[in-house]
N, C-alpha and C positions, 0 to 999 in steps of 0.2 A: 509635649507630643501628644495626641490621641492617635492613635492605629486606625488604620481603615480595615475593613472585614477580610481583605487579602493580606494584609500584614499581620493579622492576627492567626492566618493560616500560618505563614509563616514562623512566626514566634512561638506558637505551638508545638511545629515540628521541632524546632531547635530546641526546645525547653522539654521536650520529653524525655521522663526520667523518674526514677523512683523519689517519693515525698521526701525533703533534703531533711525534714526530723527522723520521720520513723522507719524509712526504707520502702513503704509501701506503696501501691501503685497511687498515682497523685489523682486527685480530680479535678483541680483546681490550679489557678497561677496566683500569688500573690505580689503583690508590690512591694518590692525591699524599702523603698521611698515611697511613701502613699500617694495616690492622686491627690489628695487635700492637701497635703505638703508641699507640691509641685513635683510629683516623680511622673514620670512619662510611660507611657507603654512603649518600652524598650525591650529587648532580650536580657539586657545587660540590670535591667531593673525589674524584672520578673522571676518567679523562683517556684517550682511544682512544690505543692503541699498536699495532702489528703486533707477533704472533708470540703467543708465552704467556708465564710467568713463568719460563720458561728458553729462549725463542727467540727472534728476532728484536730489535727494539728495545725491547721488553718483558723479556724476557731482559737484555738490558741494561741499562737502568736498573735490576733487579733487582740484577744483581753491581756495580752503582754504577759503570760506567762514567764516566771523566771528562766524555766529550764526548757522549755520549747525556743525560747528566744535566742538563748544560748545554743543550743544544739543548731539551731540555725544559723546564727552567727558564726559559728565555726566551719561552718560547710559552705559559707559564701566564697563563691570564684573571686580571682584577681580582680576580673573585668566588673563584676557585682558590686566588690570594694569600691573598686575605683569610680564607680558610678555615682555609687553613694557617698565619697568623700567629695566628689565635682558638685553634689546640687547641695550636700547639708554638711556638709564637714568631718571631720575623724568624729569628732564629740558626738555625733549622732550614732555610729558604730557602738559608740561605747554605751550610751544610753539606752538606744533600742535594742542593740543585739548582744551586749557585754564583751564587746570587742575591746581591750584596751590599748592595744597595738595594732593599729591600722595595717601596718605590714607584716604582721604573725600571719 
């Protein structure tokens, strides 16, 4: 699902908060399940990160930095985890974010 401009305004408002990895002010939203892998523009699939897709924590997560991905994985909400499992299965959480127990 691709969000409209109005939906993006609501998503951004809902997802305001510190970077999920380092706690600084976020500058972008990261798709937990990337759009190229079937992820949607939904609040449950987006998390705030500092930087862009090539800088800051967002860049580290996009580059599959193990520490950044693990930090993000530990800080996913239950709704975000449920979205990932529903779209890609629990294995994706382990492979991408280091979460071995999807219920943890």
